[in-house]
All heavy atoms as a GROMACS GRO file, in nm:
protein
  592
    1MET      N    1   0.084  -0.117   0.000
    1MET     CA    2   0.000   0.000   0.000
    1MET      C    3   0.089   0.124   0.000
    1MET      O    4   0.192   0.127   0.068
    1MET     CB    5  -0.091   0.002   0.122
    1MET     CG    6  -0.176   0.128   0.126
    1MET     SD    7  -0.281   0.142   0.269
    1MET     CE    8  -0.416   0.042   0.216
    2ILE      N    9   0.049   0.222  -0.077
    2ILE     CA   10   0.118   0.351  -0.079
    2ILE      C   11   0.023   0.454  -0.020
    2ILE      O   12  -0.093   0.463  -0.062
    2ILE     CB   13   0.154   0.392  -0.224
    2ILE    CG1   14   0.244   0.288  -0.289
    2ILE    CG2   15   0.218   0.529  -0.226
    2ILE    CD1   16   0.264   0.310  -0.437
    3HIS      N   17   0.072   0.529   0.076
    3HIS     CA   18  -0.008   0.638   0.135
    3HIS      C   19   0.060   0.768   0.099
    3HIS      O   20   0.174   0.793   0.135
    3HIS     CB   21  -0.019   0.624   0.287
    3HIS     CG   22  -0.102   0.730   0.349
    3HIS    ND1   23  -0.089   0.766   0.480
    3HIS    CD2   24  -0.201   0.810   0.299
    3HIS    CE1   25  -0.176   0.863   0.508
    3HIS    NE2   26  -0.244   0.891   0.398
    4ALA      N   27  -0.011   0.852   0.022
    4ALA     CA   28   0.043   0.982  -0.020
    4ALA      C   29  -0.045   1.092   0.036
    4ALA      O   30  -0.166   1.094   0.014
    4ALA     CB   31   0.045   0.990  -0.172
    5GLU      N   32   0.017   1.182   0.108
    5GLU     CA   33  -0.057   1.294   0.167
    5GLU      C   34   0.013   1.424   0.127
    5GLU      O   35   0.134   1.438   0.142
    5GLU     CB   36  -0.060   1.280   0.319
    5GLU     CG   37  -0.145   1.384   0.386
    5GLU     CD   38  -0.155   1.362   0.537
    5GLU    OE1   39  -0.079   1.280   0.592
    5GLU    OE2   40  -0.240   1.426   0.598
    6GLU      N   41  -0.066   1.516   0.076
    6GLU     CA   42  -0.013   1.644   0.032
    6GLU      C   43   0.034   1.728   0.150
    6GLU      O   44  -0.033   1.736   0.253
    6GLU     CB   45  -0.122   1.719  -0.046
    6GLU     CG   46  -0.077   1.844  -0.112
    6GLU     CD   47  -0.183   1.902  -0.203
    6GLU    OE1   48  -0.303   1.873  -0.185
    6GLU    OE2   49  -0.145   1.978  -0.293
    7ARG      N   50   0.147   1.790   0.133
    7ARG     CA   51   0.198   1.881   0.236
    7ARG      C   52   0.127   2.014   0.224
    7ARG      O   53   0.098   2.060   0.115
    7ARG     CB   54   0.347   1.903   0.219
    7ARG     CG   55   0.428   1.781   0.246
    7ARG     CD   56   0.574   1.811   0.229
    7ARG     NE   57   0.653   1.690   0.246
    7ARG     CZ   58   0.781   1.682   0.220
    7ARG    NH1   59   0.846   1.787   0.176
    7ARG    NH2   60   0.845   1.569   0.237
    8GLY      N   61   0.101   2.076   0.336
    8GLY     CA   62   0.032   2.205   0.334
    8GLY      C   63  -0.116   2.188   0.306
    8GLY      O   64  -0.164   2.079   0.278
    9THR      N   65  -0.189   2.297   0.316
    9THR     CA   66  -0.333   2.294   0.291
    9THR      C   67  -0.365   2.388   0.176
    9THR      O   68  -0.347   2.509   0.188
    9THR     CB   69  -0.410   2.339   0.418
    9THR    OG1   70  -0.370   2.255   0.526
    9THR    CG2   71  -0.559   2.329   0.397
   10PRO      N   72  -0.414   2.334   0.064
   10PRO     CA   73  -0.451   2.418  -0.050
   10PRO      C   74  -0.568   2.510  -0.014
   10PRO      O   75  -0.651   2.476   0.071
   10PRO     CB   76  -0.493   2.318  -0.157
   10PRO     CG   77  -0.438   2.187  -0.112
   10PRO     CD   78  -0.430   2.193   0.036
   11LYS      N   79  -0.577   2.625  -0.080
   11LYS     CA   80  -0.683   2.722  -0.048
   11LYS      C   81  -0.818   2.684  -0.106
   11LYS      O   82  -0.920   2.704  -0.045
   11LYS     CB   83  -0.643   2.860  -0.100
   11LYS     CG   84  -0.525   2.920  -0.028
   11LYS     CD   85  -0.491   3.056  -0.082
   11LYS     CE   86  -0.368   3.112  -0.011
   11LYS     NZ   87  -0.331   3.243  -0.060
   12ASN      N   88  -0.820   2.630  -0.229
   12ASN     CA   89  -0.948   2.612  -0.300
   12ASN      C   90  -0.996   2.468  -0.312
   12ASN      O   91  -1.090   2.442  -0.384
   12ASN     CB   92  -0.936   2.672  -0.441
   12ASN     CG   93  -0.904   2.819  -0.438
   12ASN    OD1   94  -0.946   2.890  -0.347
   12ASN    ND2   95  -0.829   2.866  -0.535
   13ARG      N   96  -0.930   2.376  -0.244
   13ARG     CA   97  -0.970   2.236  -0.254
   13ARG      C   98  -0.920   2.159  -0.133
   13ARG      O   99  -0.843   2.209  -0.055
   13ARG     CB  100  -0.916   2.173  -0.383
   13ARG     CG  101  -0.766   2.175  -0.391
   13ARG     CD  102  -0.714   2.099  -0.511
   13ARG     NE  103  -0.573   2.117  -0.528
   13ARG     CZ  104  -0.478   2.058  -0.456
   13ARG    NH1  105  -0.512   1.976  -0.358
   13ARG    NH2  106  -0.351   2.080  -0.478
   14LYS      N  107  -0.967   2.035  -0.124
   14LYS     CA  108  -0.922   1.949  -0.016
   14LYS      C  109  -0.778   1.903  -0.041
   14LYS      O  110  -0.734   1.891  -0.155
   14LYS     CB  111  -1.009   1.824  -0.006
   14LYS     CG  112  -1.146   1.849   0.050
   14LYS     CD  113  -1.218   1.716   0.066
   14LYS     CE  114  -1.351   1.734   0.133
   14LYS     NZ  115  -1.418   1.604   0.152
   15LYS      N  116  -0.710   1.874   0.065
   15LYS     CA  117  -0.574   1.822   0.058
   15LYS      C  118  -0.577   1.681  -0.002
   15LYS      O  119  -0.668   1.602   0.027
   15LYS     CB  120  -0.518   1.817   0.200
   15LYS     CG  121  -0.379   1.762   0.211
   15LYS     CD  122  -0.343   1.729   0.355
   15LYS     CE  123  -0.299   1.849   0.431
   15LYS     NZ  124  -0.232   1.815   0.558
   16ILE      N  125  -0.481   1.648  -0.088
   16ILE     CA  126  -0.472   1.514  -0.145
   16ILE      C  127  -0.431   1.417  -0.034
   16ILE      O  128  -0.335   1.440   0.039
   16ILE     CB  129  -0.370   1.510  -0.260
   16ILE    CG1  130  -0.421   1.591  -0.378
   16ILE    CG2  131  -0.341   1.366  -0.302
   16ILE    CD1  132  -0.319   1.610  -0.489
   17ASP      N  133  -0.506   1.308  -0.022
   17ASP     CA  134  -0.476   1.204   0.075
   17ASP      C  135  -0.515   1.071   0.011
   17ASP      O  136  -0.630   1.028   0.019
   17ASP     CB  137  -0.554   1.228   0.205
   17ASP     CG  138  -0.516   1.129   0.313
   17ASP    OD1  139  -0.413   1.062   0.300
   17ASP    OD2  140  -0.591   1.120   0.412
   18TRP      N  141  -0.421   1.010  -0.058
   18TRP     CA  142  -0.446   0.887  -0.133
   18TRP      C  143  -0.390   0.767  -0.060
   18TRP      O  144  -0.281   0.771  -0.004
   18TRP     CB  145  -0.378   0.892  -0.270
   18TRP     CG  146  -0.436   0.987  -0.368
   18TRP    CD1  147  -0.557   1.048  -0.366
   18TRP    CD2  148  -0.371   1.035  -0.486
   18TRP    NE1  149  -0.573   1.129  -0.474
   18TRP    CE2  150  -0.460   1.122  -0.550
   18TRP    CE3  151  -0.247   1.012  -0.545
   18TRP    CZ2  152  -0.430   1.187  -0.670
   18TRP    CZ3  153  -0.217   1.075  -0.664
   18TRP    CH2  154  -0.307   1.161  -0.725
   19LYS      N  155  -0.464   0.659  -0.066
   19LYS     CA  156  -0.416   0.528  -0.022
   19LYS      C  157  -0.434   0.435  -0.142
   19LYS      O  158  -0.546   0.405  -0.180
   19LYS     CB  159  -0.494   0.480   0.099
   19LYS     CG  160  -0.466   0.561   0.223
   19LYS     CD  161  -0.554   0.520   0.338
   19LYS     CE  162  -0.530   0.606   0.460
   19LYS     NZ  163  -0.593   0.737   0.451
   20LEU      N  164  -0.322   0.396  -0.201
   20LEU     CA  165  -0.325   0.314  -0.321
   20LEU      C  166  -0.276   0.174  -0.290
   20LEU      O  167  -0.170   0.156  -0.230
   20LEU     CB  168  -0.236   0.376  -0.429
   20LEU     CG  169  -0.264   0.522  -0.463
   20LEU    CD1  170  -0.160   0.575  -0.561
   20LEU    CD2  171  -0.403   0.537  -0.520
   21ILE      N  172  -0.354   0.076  -0.330
   21ILE     CA  173  -0.314  -0.064  -0.311
   21ILE      C  174  -0.256  -0.113  -0.443
   21ILE      O  175  -0.316  -0.094  -0.549
   21ILE     CB  176  -0.435  -0.149  -0.270
   21ILE    CG1  177  -0.489  -0.098  -0.136
   21ILE    CG2  178  -0.397  -0.296  -0.262
   21ILE    CD1  179  -0.619  -0.163  -0.094
   22THR      N  180  -0.140  -0.174  -0.436
   22THR     CA  181  -0.075  -0.224  -0.557
   22THR      C  182  -0.011  -0.359  -0.530
   22THR      O  183   0.026  -0.390  -0.415
   22THR     CB  184   0.033  -0.124  -0.607
   22THR    OG1  185   0.093  -0.177  -0.725
   22THR    CG2  186   0.139  -0.097  -0.503
   23ASP      N  187   0.002  -0.439  -0.635
   23ASP     CA  188   0.074  -0.565  -0.622
   23ASP      C  189   0.214  -0.552  -0.683
   23ASP      O  190   0.288  -0.649  -0.693
   23ASP     CB  191  -0.004  -0.681  -0.686
   23ASP     CG  192  -0.028  -0.660  -0.834
   23ASP    OD1  193   0.001  -0.551  -0.886
   23ASP    OD2  194  -0.076  -0.756  -0.899
   24LEU      N  195   0.250  -0.430  -0.723
   24LEU     CA  196   0.382  -0.404  -0.775
   24LEU      C  197   0.480  -0.380  -0.660
   24LEU      O  198   0.442  -0.328  -0.555
   24LEU     CB  199   0.380  -0.280  -0.866
   24LEU     CG  200   0.289  -0.292  -0.989
   24LEU    CD1  201   0.275  -0.156  -1.057
   24LEU    CD2  202   0.342  -0.395  -1.086
   25PRO      N  203   0.605  -0.416  -0.680
   25PRO     CA  204   0.702  -0.396  -0.571
   25PRO      C  205   0.729  -0.247  -0.546
   25PRO      O  206   0.749  -0.171  -0.640
   25PRO     CB  207   0.828  -0.468  -0.620
   25PRO     CG  208   0.812  -0.482  -0.766
   25PRO     CD  209   0.665  -0.482  -0.796
   26VAL      N  210   0.726  -0.208  -0.420
   26VAL     CA  211   0.756  -0.071  -0.380
   26VAL      C  212   0.860  -0.081  -0.268
   26VAL      O  213   0.826  -0.098  -0.152
   26VAL     CB  214   0.629   0.003  -0.332
   26VAL    CG1  215   0.664   0.146  -0.294
   26VAL    CG2  216   0.520   0.000  -0.437
   27GLY      N  217   0.987  -0.069  -0.309
   27GLY     CA  218   1.094  -0.087  -0.212
   27GLY      C  219   1.160   0.042  -0.166
   27GLY      O  220   1.244   0.041  -0.078
   28SER      N  221   1.117   0.153  -0.229
   28SER     CA  222   1.180   0.281  -0.194
   28SER      C  223   1.083   0.395  -0.219
   28SER      O  224   0.978   0.377  -0.281
   28SER     CB  225   1.306   0.302  -0.279
   28SER     OG  226   1.271   0.321  -0.415
   29ARG      N  227   1.122   0.512  -0.173
   29ARG     CA  228   1.043   0.633  -0.198
   29ARG      C  229   1.031   0.660  -0.349
   29ARG      O  230   0.925   0.696  -0.398
   29ARG     CB  231   1.109   0.750  -0.127
   29ARG     CG  232   1.037   0.880  -0.141
   29ARG     CD  233   1.117   0.992  -0.072
   29ARG     NE  234   1.057   1.120  -0.095
   29ARG     CZ  235   0.985   1.186  -0.005
   29ARG    NH1  236   0.967   1.136   0.113
   29ARG    NH2  237   0.933   1.302  -0.034
   30THR      N  238   1.140   0.636  -0.421
   30THR     CA  239   1.140   0.655  -0.567
   30THR      C  240   1.039   0.562  -0.634
   30THR      O  241   0.965   0.604  -0.723
   30THR     CB  242   1.281   0.629  -0.624
   30THR    OG1  243   1.373   0.717  -0.559
   30THR    CG2  244   1.286   0.652  -0.773
   31ASP      N  245   1.033   0.436  -0.589
   31ASP     CA  246   0.933   0.342  -0.641
   31ASP      C  247   0.791   0.391  -0.615
   31ASP      O  248   0.704   0.383  -0.701
   31ASP     CB  249   0.950   0.203  -0.578
   31ASP     CG  250   1.076   0.132  -0.622
   31ASP    OD1  251   1.138   0.173  -0.722
   31ASP    OD2  252   1.113   0.034  -0.553
   32ALA      N  253   0.767   0.440  -0.495
   32ALA     CA  254   0.634   0.488  -0.458
   32ALA      C  255   0.595   0.608  -0.544
   32ALA      O  256   0.482   0.615  -0.593
   32ALA     CB  257   0.631   0.526  -0.310
   33ILE      N  258   0.687   0.700  -0.565
   33ILE     CA  259   0.658   0.819  -0.647
   33ILE      C  260   0.628   0.777  -0.790
   33ILE      O  261   0.536   0.830  -0.854
   33ILE     CB  262   0.774   0.919  -0.639
   33ILE    CG1  263   0.779   0.981  -0.500
   33ILE    CG2  264   0.762   1.027  -0.747
   33ILE    CD1  265   0.904   1.063  -0.471
   34GLU      N  266   0.701   0.679  -0.841
   34GLU     CA  267   0.675   0.629  -0.977
   34GLU      C  268   0.532   0.576  -0.988
   34GLU      O  269   0.460   0.609  -1.084
   34GLU     CB  270   0.774   0.518  -1.010
   34GLU     CG  271   0.751   0.456  -1.147
   34GLU     CD  272   0.841   0.337  -1.172
   34GLU    OE1  273   0.850   0.248  -1.084
   34GLU    OE2  274   0.901   0.333  -1.281
   35LYS      N  275   0.488   0.498  -0.892
   35LYS     CA  276   0.352   0.441  -0.895
   35LYS      C  277   0.247   0.552  -0.883
   35LYS      O  278   0.143   0.547  -0.947
   35LYS     CB  279   0.332   0.340  -0.783
   35LYS     CG  280   0.391   0.201  -0.798
   35LYS     CD  281   0.504   0.185  -0.889
   35LYS     CE  282   0.572   0.050  -0.881
   35LYS     NZ  283   0.713   0.057  -0.914
   36LEU      N  284   0.274   0.654  -0.802
   36LEU     CA  285   0.182   0.767  -0.790
   36LEU      C  286   0.172   0.842  -0.923
   36LEU      O  287   0.063   0.885  -0.962
   36LEU     CB  288   0.227   0.862  -0.680
   36LEU     CG  289   0.212   0.809  -0.538
   36LEU    CD1  290   0.286   0.900  -0.441
   36LEU    CD2  291   0.066   0.796  -0.501
   37GLU      N  292   0.283   0.858  -0.992
   37GLU     CA  293   0.280   0.924  -1.123
   37GLU      C  294   0.197   0.844  -1.223
   37GLU      O  295   0.124   0.902  -1.303
   37GLU     CB  296   0.423   0.945  -1.174
   37GLU     CG  297   0.497   1.052  -1.097
   37GLU     CD  298   0.645   1.060  -1.132
   37GLU    OE1  299   0.700   0.968  -1.198
   37GLU    OE2  300   0.708   1.160  -1.091
   38TRP      N  301   0.207   0.711  -1.216
   38TRP     CA  302   0.124   0.627  -1.303
   38TRP      C  303  -0.024   0.649  -1.273
   38TRP      O  304  -0.107   0.655  -1.363
   38TRP     CB  305   0.158   0.480  -1.285
   38TRP     CG  306   0.294   0.439  -1.333
   38TRP    CD1  307   0.383   0.515  -1.404
   38TRP    CD2  308   0.357   0.314  -1.312
   38TRP    NE1  309   0.497   0.443  -1.429
   38TRP    CE2  310   0.484   0.320  -1.374
   38TRP    CE3  311   0.319   0.197  -1.248
   38TRP    CZ2  312   0.572   0.212  -1.372
   38TRP    CZ3  313   0.407   0.091  -1.246
   38TRP    CH2  314   0.532   0.097  -1.309
   39TYR      N  315  -0.058   0.660  -1.145
   39TYR     CA  316  -0.197   0.680  -1.104
   39TYR      C  317  -0.250   0.813  -1.157
   39TYR      O  318  -0.363   0.820  -1.206
   39TYR     CB  319  -0.207   0.674  -0.952
   39TYR     CG  320  -0.348   0.676  -0.900
   39TYR    CD1  321  -0.429   0.565  -0.912
   39TYR    CD2  322  -0.400   0.790  -0.839
   39TYR    CE1  323  -0.560   0.566  -0.864
   39TYR    CE2  324  -0.530   0.791  -0.790
   39TYR     CZ  325  -0.608   0.680  -0.805
   39TYR     OH  326  -0.738   0.681  -0.758
   40VAL      N  327  -0.169   0.916  -1.150
   40VAL     CA  328  -0.208   1.047  -1.203
   40VAL      C  329  -0.236   1.036  -1.353
   40VAL      O  330  -0.335   1.090  -1.403
   40VAL     CB  331  -0.100   1.152  -1.174
   40VAL    CG1  332  -0.125   1.281  -1.250
   40VAL    CG2  333  -0.092   1.180  -1.025
   41LEU      N  334  -0.150   0.964  -1.426
   41LEU     CA  335  -0.170   0.946  -1.570
   41LEU      C  336  -0.300   0.871  -1.598
   41LEU      O  337  -0.369   0.901  -1.696
   41LEU     CB  338  -0.052   0.872  -1.632
   41LEU     CG  339   0.078   0.949  -1.639
   41LEU    CD1  340   0.191   0.860  -1.691
   41LEU    CD2  341   0.064   1.073  -1.726
   42ARG      N  342  -0.332   0.776  -1.514
   42ARG     CA  343  -0.456   0.700  -1.531
   42ARG      C  344  -0.577   0.794  -1.534
   42ARG      O  345  -0.667   0.780  -1.615
   42ARG     CB  346  -0.471   0.598  -1.419
   42ARG     CG  347  -0.602   0.521  -1.429
   42ARG     CD  348  -0.620   0.432  -1.307
   42ARG     NE  349  -0.747   0.364  -1.314
   42ARG     CZ  350  -0.859   0.408  -1.257
   42ARG    NH1  351  -0.859   0.520  -1.189
   42ARG    NH2  352  -0.972   0.341  -1.269
   43TRP      N  353  -0.579   0.891  -1.442
   43TRP     CA  354  -0.693   0.983  -1.438
   43TRP      C  355  -0.697   1.075  -1.558
   43TRP      O  356  -0.804   1.110  -1.607
   43TRP     CB  357  -0.695   1.061  -1.306
   43TRP     CG  358  -0.746   0.971  -1.199
   43TRP    CD1  359  -0.674   0.916  -1.098
   43TRP    CD2  360  -0.878   0.917  -1.188
   43TRP    NE1  361  -0.754   0.832  -1.024
   43TRP    CE2  362  -0.879   0.831  -1.077
   43TRP    CE3  363  -0.994   0.933  -1.261
   43TRP    CZ2  364  -0.993   0.762  -1.037
   43TRP    CZ3  365  -1.108   0.864  -1.221
   43TRP    CH2  366  -1.106   0.781  -1.111
   44LYS      N  367  -0.581   1.111  -1.612
   44LYS     CA  368  -0.578   1.190  -1.736
   44LYS      C  369  -0.637   1.109  -1.851
   44LYS      O  370  -0.711   1.162  -1.934
   44LYS     CB  371  -0.436   1.235  -1.767
   44LYS     CG  372  -0.386   1.343  -1.674
   44LYS     CD  373  -0.247   1.388  -1.711
   44LYS     CE  374  -0.200   1.495  -1.614
   44LYS     NZ  375  -0.070   1.549  -1.649
   45ILE      N  376  -0.606   0.981  -1.854
   45ILE     CA  377  -0.661   0.893  -1.957
   45ILE      C  378  -0.812   0.880  -1.941
   45ILE      O  379  -0.887   0.882  -2.039
   45ILE     CB  380  -0.592   0.755  -1.954
   45ILE    CG1  381  -0.445   0.770  -1.996
   45ILE    CG2  382  -0.664   0.653  -2.040
   45ILE    CD1  383  -0.358   0.649  -1.967
   46GLU      N  384  -0.860   0.867  -1.817
   46GLU     CA  385  -1.005   0.860  -1.791
   46GLU      C  386  -1.076   0.985  -1.843
   46GLU      O  387  -1.182   0.976  -1.905
   46GLU     CB  388  -1.032   0.843  -1.642
   46GLU     CG  389  -0.991   0.711  -1.584
   46GLU     CD  390  -1.080   0.596  -1.626
   46GLU    OE1  391  -1.196   0.619  -1.663
   46GLU    OE2  392  -1.031   0.481  -1.623
   47VAL      N  393  -1.019   1.102  -1.818
   47VAL     CA  394  -1.079   1.228  -1.864
   47VAL      C  395  -1.079   1.231  -2.017
   47VAL      O  396  -1.178   1.271  -2.080
   47VAL     CB  397  -1.004   1.350  -1.805
   47VAL    CG1  398  -1.049   1.479  -1.872
   47VAL    CG2  399  -1.026   1.357  -1.656
   48PHE      N  400  -0.970   1.188  -2.080
   48PHE     CA  401  -0.961   1.184  -2.226
   48PHE      C  402  -1.073   1.096  -2.284
   48PHE      O  403  -1.142   1.135  -2.378
   48PHE     CB  404  -0.823   1.132  -2.268
   48PHE     CG  405  -0.808   1.113  -2.415
   48PHE    CD1  406  -0.794   1.223  -2.499
   48PHE    CD2  407  -0.807   0.986  -2.472
   48PHE    CE1  408  -0.779   1.207  -2.635
   48PHE    CE2  409  -0.792   0.968  -2.608
   48PHE     CZ  410  -0.778   1.079  -2.690
   49HIS      N  411  -1.092   0.978  -2.225
   49HIS     CA  412  -1.198   0.888  -2.275
   49HIS      C  413  -1.337   0.949  -2.253
   49HIS      O  414  -1.426   0.933  -2.337
   49HIS     CB  415  -1.188   0.751  -2.208
   49HIS     CG  416  -1.079   0.668  -2.266
   49HIS    ND1  417  -0.980   0.611  -2.190
   49HIS    CD2  418  -1.049   0.633  -2.394
   49HIS    CE1  419  -0.898   0.546  -2.267
   49HIS    NE2  420  -0.936   0.558  -2.391
   50LYS      N  421  -1.356   1.016  -2.142
   50LYS     CA  422  -1.485   1.081  -2.117
   50LYS      C  423  -1.513   1.186  -2.224
   50LYS      O  424  -1.625   1.197  -2.274
   50LYS     CB  425  -1.486   1.146  -1.978
   50LYS     CG  426  -1.615   1.212  -1.943
   50LYS     CD  427  -1.610   1.272  -1.804
   50LYS     CE  428  -1.740   1.343  -1.773
   50LYS     NZ  429  -1.740   1.404  -1.642
   51ILE      N  430  -1.411   1.264  -2.259
   51ILE     CA  431  -1.427   1.365  -2.364
   51ILE      C  432  -1.460   1.299  -2.498
   51ILE      O  433  -1.548   1.346  -2.572
   51ILE     CB  434  -1.300   1.452  -2.375
   51ILE    CG1  435  -1.287   1.539  -2.250
   51ILE    CG2  436  -1.303   1.539  -2.502
   51ILE    CD1  437  -1.151   1.606  -2.235
   52LEU      N  438  -1.391   1.191  -2.531
   52LEU     CA  439  -1.420   1.120  -2.656
   52LEU      C  440  -1.564   1.071  -2.661
   52LEU      O  441  -1.631   1.084  -2.762
   52LEU     CB  442  -1.326   1.001  -2.674
   52LEU     CG  443  -1.184   1.029  -2.721
   52LEU    CD1  444  -1.106   0.898  -2.728
   52LEU    CD2  445  -1.184   1.096  -2.856
   53LYS      N  446  -1.609   1.014  -2.548
   53LYS     CA  447  -1.744   0.956  -2.545
   53LYS      C  448  -1.854   1.062  -2.543
   53LYS      O  449  -1.951   1.053  -2.617
   53LYS     CB  450  -1.759   0.865  -2.424
   53LYS     CG  451  -1.685   0.736  -2.437
   53LYS     CD  452  -1.708   0.651  -2.312
   53LYS     CE  453  -1.638   0.519  -2.324
   53LYS     NZ  454  -1.666   0.434  -2.206
   54SER      N  455  -1.840   1.162  -2.457
   54SER     CA  456  -1.948   1.259  -2.441
   54SER      C  457  -1.934   1.378  -2.535
   54SER      O  458  -2.029   1.415  -2.603
   54SER     CB  459  -1.958   1.306  -2.296
   54SER     OG  460  -1.837   1.368  -2.258
   55GLY      N  461  -1.817   1.437  -2.541
   55GLY     CA  462  -1.798   1.557  -2.623
   55GLY      C  463  -1.788   1.527  -2.771
   55GLY      O  464  -1.847   1.596  -2.854
   56CYS      N  465  -1.714   1.423  -2.806
   56CYS     CA  466  -1.692   1.390  -2.948
   56CYS      C  467  -1.788   1.284  -2.999
   56CYS      O  468  -1.787   1.250  -3.117
   56CYS     CB  469  -1.548   1.342  -2.968
   56CYS     SG  470  -1.424   1.465  -2.926
   57LYS      N  471  -1.870   1.230  -2.910
   57LYS     CA  472  -1.967   1.125  -2.946
   57LYS      C  473  -1.900   1.009  -3.019
   57LYS      O  474  -1.948   0.959  -3.120
   57LYS     CB  475  -2.079   1.182  -3.033
   57LYS     CG  476  -2.148   1.304  -2.976
   57LYS     CD  477  -2.240   1.268  -2.866
   57LYS     CE  478  -2.320   1.391  -2.825
   57LYS     NZ  479  -2.347   1.400  -2.687
   58ALA      N  480  -1.786   0.965  -2.969
   58ALA     CA  481  -1.705   0.862  -3.034
   58ALA      C  482  -1.778   0.728  -3.044
   58ALA      O  483  -1.751   0.650  -3.134
   58ALA     CB  484  -1.574   0.843  -2.959
   59GLU      N  485  -1.872   0.701  -2.956
   59GLU     CA  486  -1.944   0.574  -2.960
   59GLU      C  487  -2.070   0.581  -3.047
   59GLU      O  488  -2.132   0.480  -3.072
   59GLU     CB  489  -1.981   0.530  -2.819
   59GLU     CG  490  -1.861   0.491  -2.737
   59GLU     CD  491  -1.898   0.442  -2.598
   59GLU    OE1  492  -2.006   0.480  -2.548
   59GLU    OE2  493  -1.820   0.366  -2.541
   60GLU      N  494  -2.105   0.699  -3.093
   60GLU     CA  495  -2.227   0.716  -3.170
   60GLU      C  496  -2.224   0.647  -3.306
   60GLU      O  497  -2.318   0.580  -3.343
   60GLU     CB  498  -2.257   0.866  -3.187
   60GLU     CG  499  -2.400   0.894  -3.223
   60GLU     CD  500  -2.430   1.042  -3.210
   60GLU    OE1  501  -2.435   1.091  -3.096
   60GLU    OE2  502  -2.446   1.106  -3.314
   61PRO      N  503  -2.118   0.663  -3.387
   61PRO     CA  504  -2.116   0.595  -3.517
   61PRO      C  505  -2.118   0.444  -3.498
   61PRO      O  506  -2.051   0.390  -3.411
   61PRO     CB  507  -1.984   0.639  -3.580
   61PRO     CG  508  -1.941   0.759  -3.504
   61PRO     CD  509  -2.001   0.745  -3.367
   62LYS      N  510  -2.197   0.379  -3.578
   62LYS     CA  511  -2.209   0.234  -3.568
   62LYS      C  512  -2.130   0.168  -3.681
   62LYS      O  513  -2.183   0.092  -3.759
   62LYS     CB  514  -2.356   0.192  -3.572
   62LYS     CG  515  -2.441   0.254  -3.464
   62LYS     CD  516  -2.396   0.207  -3.328
   62LYS     CE  517  -2.484   0.268  -3.221
   62LYS     NZ  518  -2.427   0.265  -3.091
   63LEU      N  519  -2.004   0.197  -3.688
   63LEU     CA  520  -1.917   0.142  -3.793
   63LEU      C  521  -1.848   0.018  -3.738
   63LEU      O  522  -1.727   0.012  -3.721
   63LEU     CB  523  -1.815   0.247  -3.836
   63LEU     CG  524  -1.874   0.381  -3.882
   63LEU    CD1  525  -1.763   0.481  -3.908
   63LEU    CD2  526  -1.961   0.363  -4.004
   64ARG      N  527  -1.926  -0.085  -3.711
   64ARG     CA  528  -1.873  -0.203  -3.644
   64ARG      C  529  -1.826  -0.311  -3.742
   64ARG      O  530  -1.759  -0.403  -3.702
   64ARG     CB  531  -1.980  -0.262  -3.553
   64ARG     CG  532  -2.034  -0.163  -3.452
   64ARG     CD  533  -1.990  -0.200  -3.313
   64ARG     NE  534  -2.055  -0.115  -3.216
   64ARG     CZ  535  -1.989  -0.025  -3.144
   64ARG    NH1  536  -1.862  -0.010  -3.159
   64ARG    NH2  537  -2.053   0.050  -3.056
   65THR      N  538  -1.863  -0.302  -3.867
   65THR     CA  539  -1.822  -0.404  -3.963
   65THR      C  540  -1.748  -0.339  -4.080
   65THR      O  541  -1.764  -0.219  -4.107
   65THR     CB  542  -1.944  -0.481  -4.019
   65THR    OG1  543  -2.024  -0.390  -4.095
   65THR    CG2  544  -2.028  -0.542  -3.908
   66ALA      N  545  -1.670  -0.418  -4.150
   66ALA     CA  546  -1.596  -0.369  -4.266
   66ALA      C  547  -1.692  -0.318  -4.374
   66ALA      O  548  -1.664  -0.218  -4.441
   66ALA     CB  549  -1.506  -0.479  -4.323
   67GLN      N  550  -1.806  -0.382  -4.392
   67GLN     CA  551  -1.904  -0.340  -4.492
   67GLN      C  552  -1.955  -0.199  -4.462
   67GLN      O  553  -1.967  -0.118  -4.552
   67GLN     CB  554  -2.020  -0.439  -4.497
   67GLN     CG  555  -2.122  -0.404  -4.604
   67GLN     CD  556  -2.239  -0.500  -4.604
   67GLN    OE1  557  -2.255  -0.580  -4.513
   67GLN    NE2  558  -2.319  -0.494  -4.709
   68ARG      N  559  -1.984  -0.168  -4.340
   68ARG     CA  560  -2.032  -0.036  -4.303
   68ARG      C  561  -1.925   0.072  -4.324
   68ARG      O  562  -1.957   0.186  -4.350
   68ARG     CB  563  -2.080  -0.034  -4.158
   68ARG     CG  564  -2.207  -0.111  -4.138
   68ARG     CD  565  -2.252  -0.101  -3.996
   68ARG     NE  566  -2.371  -0.180  -3.974
   68ARG     CZ  567  -2.426  -0.202  -3.856
   68ARG    NH1  568  -2.371  -0.150  -3.748
   68ARG    NH2  569  -2.533  -0.274  -3.845
   69LEU      N  570  -1.800   0.036  -4.312
   69LEU     CA  571  -1.692   0.131  -4.333
   69LEU      C  572  -1.676   0.168  -4.480
   69LEU      O  573  -1.630   0.276  -4.512
   69LEU     CB  574  -1.560   0.075  -4.280
   69LEU     CG  575  -1.548   0.063  -4.129
   69LEU    CD1  576  -1.422  -0.014  -4.093
   69LEU    CD2  577  -1.545   0.200  -4.063
   70THR      N  578  -1.715   0.080  -4.570
   70THR     CA  579  -1.696   0.105  -4.714
   70THR      C  580  -1.814   0.172  -4.780
   70THR      O  581  -1.805   0.219  -4.892
   70THR     CB  582  -1.667  -0.026  -4.789
   70THR    OG1  583  -1.776  -0.117  -4.769
   70THR    CG2  584  -1.537  -0.088  -4.739
   71ILE      N  585  -1.929   0.179  -4.713
   71ILE     CA  586  -2.048   0.239  -4.773
   71ILE      C  587  -2.039   0.389  -4.771
   71ILE      O  588  -1.991   0.454  -4.690
   71ILE     CB  589  -2.175   0.191  -4.701
   71ILE    CG1  590  -2.191   0.042  -4.722
   71ILE    CG2  591  -2.298   0.266  -4.747
   71ILE    CD1  592  -2.306  -0.020  -4.647
   0.00000   0.00000   0.00000
C-alpha cells in the first residue's frame, strides 16, 4: 500500500490524501513516487476517454463491420 498525503493545505480544494493498493514492488520512496505518477496518468486517460465519449460522441457511429466502413 502507498499512502500519499499532500503537504500544506490548498486554499481552493481538499488536501490530497491517497491510499493506493498495488501488487507491484515498492521498495523505496522513488518506487512509490513512480507508482503515484502512473496513477495520475490513469486519471488523465479517464478524462480523455470521457471527452471522446461525451464531447466527441465517439461511440455514436455504428461502424462495427468492414461493410459499413466502405459504404
